[in-house]
C-alpha positions as YAML, in Angstrom:
chain: A
units: angstrom
residues:
- id: 1
  name: UNK
  ca: [-9.84, 15.55, -22.07]
- id: 2
  name: UNK
  ca: [-8.03, 14.88, -25.31]
- id: 3
  name: UNK
  ca: [-4.53, 16.14, -25.89]
- id: 4
  name: UNK
  ca: [-3.48, 16.70, -29.49]
- id: 5
  name: UNK
  ca: [0.17, 16.42, -30.34]
- id: 6
  name: UNK
  ca: [1.29, 17.53, -33.76]
- id: 7
  name: UNK
  ca: [2.46, 14.83, -36.13]
- id: 8
  name: UNK
  ca: [6.16, 14.72, -36.88]
- id: 9
  name: UNK
  ca: [8.47, 12.17, -38.41]
- id: 10
  name: UNK
  ca: [10.10, 9.93, -35.78]
- id: 11
  name: UNK
  ca: [13.55, 10.62, -37.18]
- id: 12
  name: UNK
  ca: [13.15, 14.33, -36.36]
- id: 13
  name: UNK
  ca: [14.23, 13.50, -32.81]
- id: 14
  name: UNK
  ca: [17.40, 11.70, -31.74]
- id: 15
  name: UNK
  ca: [17.15, 8.04, -30.90]
- id: 16
  name: UNK
  ca: [18.61, 6.20, -27.95]
- id: 17
  name: UNK
  ca: [22.36, 6.10, -28.58]
- id: 18
  name: UNK
  ca: [23.86, 2.81, -27.32]
- id: 19
  name: UNK
  ca: [27.31, 4.45, -27.37]
- id: 20
  name: UNK
  ca: [26.25, 6.14, -24.13]
- id: 21
  name: UNK
  ca: [26.88, 2.75, -22.53]
- id: 22
  name: UNK
  ca: [30.60, 3.53, -22.90]
- id: 23
  name: UNK
  ca: [30.18, 6.47, -20.49]
- id: 24
  name: UNK
  ca: [28.19, 4.25, -18.14]
- id: 25
  name: UNK
  ca: [30.97, 1.63, -18.24]
- id: 26
  name: UNK
  ca: [33.60, 4.29, -17.56]
- id: 27
  name: UNK
  ca: [31.61, 5.63, -14.58]
- id: 28
  name: UNK
  ca: [31.16, 2.12, -13.17]
- id: 29
  name: UNK
  ca: [34.88, 1.43, -13.66]
- id: 30
  name: UNK
  ca: [35.61, 4.56, -11.58]
- id: 31
  name: UNK
  ca: [33.30, 3.19, -8.90]
- id: 32
  name: UNK
  ca: [35.13, -0.15, -8.88]
- id: 33
  name: UNK
  ca: [38.48, 1.63, -8.54]
- id: 34
  name: UNK
  ca: [37.11, 3.81, -5.72]
- id: 35
  name: UNK
  ca: [35.91, 0.70, -3.88]
- id: 36
  name: UNK
  ca: [39.22, -1.09, -4.40]
- id: 37
  name: UNK
  ca: [41.51, 1.77, -3.30]
- id: 38
  name: UNK
  ca: [42.39, 1.60, 0.41]
- id: 39
  name: UNK
  ca: [41.88, 5.34, 0.92]
- id: 40
  name: UNK
  ca: [38.37, 6.53, 1.86]
- id: 41
  name: UNK
  ca: [38.70, 9.71, -0.18]
- id: 42
  name: UNK
  ca: [37.86, 8.31, -3.67]
- id: 43
  name: UNK
  ca: [34.86, 6.36, -2.35]
- id: 44
  name: UNK
  ca: [33.60, 9.37, -0.40]
- id: 45
  name: UNK
  ca: [34.06, 11.56, -3.47]
- id: 46
  name: UNK
  ca: [32.12, 9.18, -5.75]
- id: 47
  name: UNK
  ca: [29.33, 8.80, -3.19]
- id: 48
  name: UNK
  ca: [28.94, 12.54, -2.62]
- id: 49
  name: UNK
  ca: [29.30, 13.54, -6.28]
- id: 50
  name: UNK
  ca: [26.81, 10.96, -7.55]
- id: 51
  name: UNK
  ca: [24.42, 11.61, -4.66]
- id: 52
  name: UNK
  ca: [24.45, 15.36, -5.22]
- id: 53
  name: UNK
  ca: [23.93, 14.94, -8.96]
- id: 54
  name: UNK
  ca: [21.15, 12.35, -8.53]
- id: 55
  name: UNK
  ca: [19.31, 14.35, -5.89]
- id: 56
  name: UNK
  ca: [19.87, 17.69, -7.62]
- id: 57
  name: UNK
  ca: [18.70, 16.47, -11.01]
- id: 58
  name: UNK
  ca: [15.67, 14.73, -9.46]
- id: 59
  name: UNK
  ca: [14.63, 17.87, -7.58]
- id: 60
  name: UNK
  ca: [15.35, 20.13, -10.56]
- id: 61
  name: UNK
  ca: [13.32, 17.94, -12.91]
- id: 62
  name: UNK
  ca: [10.44, 17.63, -10.46]
- id: 63
  name: UNK
  ca: [10.16, 21.16, -9.15]
- id: 64
  name: UNK
  ca: [11.56, 23.28, -12.00]
- id: 65
  name: UNK
  ca: [11.22, 21.41, -15.31]
- id: 66
  name: UNK
  ca: [7.88, 19.80, -14.43]
- id: 67
  name: UNK
  ca: [5.99, 23.09, -13.99]
- id: 68
  name: UNK
  ca: [7.76, 24.60, -17.03]
- id: 69
  name: UNK
  ca: [6.86, 21.61, -19.21]
- id: 70
  name: UNK
  ca: [3.19, 21.92, -18.25]
- id: 71
  name: UNK
  ca: [3.19, 25.53, -19.50]
- id: 72
  name: UNK
  ca: [4.85, 25.09, -22.91]
- id: 73
  name: UNK
  ca: [2.85, 24.19, -26.03]
- id: 74
  name: UNK
  ca: [2.63, 20.46, -26.85]
- id: 75
  name: UNK
  ca: [5.03, 20.60, -29.85]
- id: 76
  name: UNK
  ca: [7.73, 22.25, -27.71]
- id: 77
  name: UNK
  ca: [7.05, 19.80, -24.86]
- id: 78
  name: UNK
  ca: [7.44, 16.93, -27.31]
- id: 79
  name: UNK
  ca: [10.71, 18.30, -28.70]
- id: 80
  name: UNK
  ca: [12.19, 18.82, -25.21]
- id: 81
  name: UNK
  ca: [11.11, 15.40, -23.95]
- id: 82
  name: UNK
  ca: [12.41, 13.58, -27.04]
- id: 83
  name: UNK
  ca: [15.83, 15.17, -26.62]
- id: 84
  name: UNK
  ca: [16.02, 14.90, -22.84]
- id: 85
  name: UNK
  ca: [14.79, 11.34, -22.25]
- id: 86
  name: UNK
  ca: [17.54, 9.52, -24.21]
- id: 87
  name: UNK
  ca: [20.16, 11.24, -22.03]
- id: 88
  name: UNK
  ca: [18.28, 10.66, -18.77]
- id: 89
  name: UNK
  ca: [17.88, 6.98, -19.65]
- id: 90
  name: UNK
  ca: [21.60, 6.47, -19.08]
- id: 91
  name: UNK
  ca: [22.37, 9.19, -16.56]
- id: 92
  name: UNK
  ca: [19.83, 8.63, -13.79]
- id: 93
  name: UNK
  ca: [20.11, 4.83, -13.37]
- id: 94
  name: UNK
  ca: [23.91, 5.15, -13.36]
- id: 95
  name: UNK
  ca: [23.85, 7.86, -10.69]
- id: 96
  name: UNK
  ca: [21.37, 5.88, -8.59]
- id: 97
  name: UNK
  ca: [23.40, 2.67, -8.80]
- id: 98
  name: UNK
  ca: [26.68, 4.42, -8.05]
- id: 99
  name: UNK
  ca: [25.31, 6.45, -5.13]
- id: 100
  name: UNK
  ca: [23.82, 3.43, -3.39]
- id: 101
  name: UNK
  ca: [26.76, 1.14, -4.04]
- id: 102
  name: UNK
  ca: [29.37, 3.68, -2.97]
- id: 103
  name: UNK
  ca: [27.28, 4.50, 0.11]
- id: 104
  name: UNK
  ca: [27.04, 0.84, 1.11]
- id: 105
  name: UNK
  ca: [30.80, 0.27, 0.85]
- id: 106
  name: UNK
  ca: [31.54, 3.57, 2.56]
- id: 107
  name: UNK
  ca: [29.18, 2.76, 5.44]
- id: 108
  name: UNK
  ca: [30.91, -0.59, 5.89]
- id: 109
  name: UNK
  ca: [34.38, 0.93, 5.89]
- id: 110
  name: UNK
  ca: [33.64, 3.66, 8.42]
- id: 111
  name: UNK
  ca: [31.74, 1.29, 10.73]
- id: 112
  name: UNK
  ca: [28.18, 2.55, 10.24]
- id: 113
  name: UNK
  ca: [26.93, -0.98, 9.52]
- id: 114
  name: UNK
  ca: [28.15, -2.12, 12.95]
- id: 115
  name: UNK
  ca: [26.59, 0.69, 14.99]
- id: 116
  name: UNK
  ca: [24.39, -0.24, 17.96]
- id: 117
  name: UNK
  ca: [20.74, 0.70, 18.14]
- id: 118
  name: UNK
  ca: [19.42, 3.52, 18.19]
- id: 119
  name: UNK
  ca: [22.26, 5.02, 16.08]
- id: 120
  name: UNK
  ca: [21.78, 2.24, 13.54]
- id: 121
  name: UNK
  ca: [18.24, 3.56, 12.96]
- id: 122
  name: UNK
  ca: [19.79, 6.34, 10.84]
- id: 123
  name: UNK
  ca: [21.61, 3.74, 8.73]
- id: 124
  name: UNK
  ca: [18.46, 1.63, 8.42]
- id: 125
  name: UNK
  ca: [16.53, 4.73, 7.36]
- id: 126
  name: UNK
  ca: [19.09, 5.49, 4.66]
- id: 127
  name: UNK
  ca: [19.00, 1.87, 3.43]
- id: 128
  name: UNK
  ca: [15.20, 1.84, 3.27]
- id: 129
  name: UNK
  ca: [15.04, 5.15, 1.42]
- id: 130
  name: UNK
  ca: [17.76, 4.26, -1.10]
- id: 131
  name: UNK
  ca: [16.05, 0.92, -1.74]
- id: 132
  name: UNK
  ca: [12.67, 2.58, -2.35]
- id: 133
  name: UNK
  ca: [14.24, 5.28, -4.57]
- id: 134
  name: UNK
  ca: [16.11, 2.70, -6.64]
- id: 135
  name: UNK
  ca: [13.18, 0.30, -7.05]
- id: 136
  name: UNK
  ca: [10.78, 3.12, -7.90]
- id: 137
  name: UNK
  ca: [13.25, 4.75, -10.27]
- id: 138
  name: UNK
  ca: [14.24, 1.60, -12.15]
- id: 139
  name: UNK
  ca: [10.95, -0.28, -11.86]
- id: 140
  name: UNK
  ca: [8.37, 2.48, -12.36]
- id: 141
  name: UNK
  ca: [9.79, 5.81, -13.54]
- id: 142
  name: UNK
  ca: [12.27, 4.46, -16.09]
- id: 143
  name: UNK
  ca: [9.71, 2.23, -17.85]
- id: 144
  name: UNK
  ca: [7.21, 5.11, -17.82]
- id: 145
  name: UNK
  ca: [9.83, 7.41, -19.37]
- id: 146
  name: UNK
  ca: [10.50, 4.84, -22.08]
- id: 147
  name: UNK
  ca: [6.79, 4.38, -22.84]
- id: 148
  name: UNK
  ca: [6.30, 8.15, -23.14]
- id: 149
  name: UNK
  ca: [9.45, 8.51, -25.25]
- id: 150
  name: UNK
  ca: [8.45, 5.79, -27.71]
- id: 151
  name: UNK
  ca: [4.91, 7.16, -27.92]
- id: 152
  name: UNK
  ca: [6.25, 10.68, -28.61]
- id: 153
  name: UNK
  ca: [8.43, 9.36, -31.43]
- id: 154
  name: UNK
  ca: [5.44, 7.92, -33.28]
- id: 155
  name: UNK
  ca: [4.27, 9.89, -36.32]
- id: 156
  name: UNK
  ca: [0.89, 10.40, -34.58]
- id: 157
  name: UNK
  ca: [1.40, 10.13, -30.79]
- id: 158
  name: UNK
  ca: [-1.59, 9.23, -28.60]
- id: 159
  name: UNK
  ca: [-1.94, 12.35, -26.47]
- id: 160
  name: UNK
  ca: [-4.44, 10.73, -24.09]
- id: 161
  name: UNK
  ca: [-2.05, 7.84, -23.36]
- id: 162
  name: UNK
  ca: [0.85, 10.23, -22.80]
- id: 163
  name: UNK
  ca: [-1.26, 12.39, -20.46]
- id: 164
  name: UNK
  ca: [-2.27, 9.29, -18.45]
- id: 165
  name: UNK
  ca: [1.34, 8.10, -18.20]
- id: 166
  name: UNK
  ca: [2.56, 11.55, -17.22]
- id: 167
  name: UNK
  ca: [-0.03, 11.89, -14.43]
- id: 168
  name: UNK
  ca: [1.31, 8.65, -12.96]
- id: 169
  name: UNK
  ca: [4.87, 9.87, -13.51]
- id: 170
  name: UNK
  ca: [4.27, 13.22, -11.75]
- id: 171
  name: UNK
  ca: [3.06, 11.47, -8.58]
- id: 172
  name: UNK
  ca: [6.09, 9.18, -8.68]
- id: 173
  name: UNK
  ca: [8.50, 12.07, -9.10]
- id: 174
  name: UNK
  ca: [6.81, 13.98, -6.28]
- id: 175
  name: UNK
  ca: [7.25, 10.98, -3.97]
- id: 176
  name: UNK
  ca: [10.89, 10.72, -5.07]
- id: 177
  name: UNK
  ca: [11.36, 14.40, -4.21]
- id: 178
  name: UNK
  ca: [10.08, 13.83, -0.68]
- id: 179
  name: UNK
  ca: [12.39, 10.84, -0.25]
- id: 180
  name: UNK
  ca: [15.33, 12.81, -1.67]
- id: 181
  name: UNK
  ca: [14.76, 15.51, 0.97]
- id: 182
  name: UNK
  ca: [14.59, 12.80, 3.65]
- id: 183
  name: UNK
  ca: [17.89, 11.28, 2.51]
- id: 184
  name: UNK
  ca: [19.51, 14.74, 2.63]
- id: 185
  name: UNK
  ca: [18.39, 15.03, 6.27]
- id: 186
  name: UNK
  ca: [19.90, 11.62, 7.04]
- id: 187
  name: UNK
  ca: [23.15, 12.40, 5.20]
- id: 188
  name: UNK
  ca: [23.44, 15.67, 7.14]
- id: 189
  name: UNK
  ca: [23.08, 13.64, 10.33]
- id: 190
  name: UNK
  ca: [25.86, 11.30, 9.19]
- id: 191
  name: UNK
  ca: [28.07, 14.30, 8.38]
- id: 192
  name: UNK
  ca: [27.53, 15.85, 11.82]
- id: 193
  name: UNK
  ca: [28.11, 12.57, 13.64]
- id: 194
  name: UNK
  ca: [25.83, 9.88, 14.96]
...
C-alpha cells in the first residue's frame, strides 16, 4: 500500500530549536537542587510531577492522539507531526530522565533500596520497568520520531517509509502504555505502604 503525502517546502514547518535546551538545563538544575536539599518534599514533588507528566503524555499520545492521527488526512497529519515532534524531542527525554533519577534518589532516602525480600520485589519491579521505558524511549522511539520528522520535512516525503516507521512506532508506544500502567500500580503500592 502506497501512502501519498503532499509536497510542501521544508521551511513551512518549524525546525528543531536548540534554544529548547535552555529549558532542559533549567529543569535539570531544579532536579539537582531537589536532590541536594535535605528535605524530601522537593524531591518528592519533582518525582511525582515529572512522573505524572511523562505517564500522562505517553498515554494521551498513544490512546488519544494515535487514533485521531490515523483518521485525519495526510496533509493535516504531516502538519501536526511536524509541529509536535520538535517539542516532544526535548520534553519526553527530560521527563523520563528526571522521573527515574528523582525516583532513585527518593527511594534511597526513604529506605526502599534497603528493604528485605519480598518487599524489595516492588522496588525491583519499578527499577526494571523504568529501565525498559527509558531504553525503549531513548533508544527506539526517539530515533524513530526523528526519522519520521526528517522524512516529513522533505519536499517529497516517502509515504511508504513513514508508514513502515509508524507501524513500528505504534507497537512501541503500545508496549510503553502497558508498562506505564504497570508502573502506576507499583507507585500506588509504594504510596499505600510496602
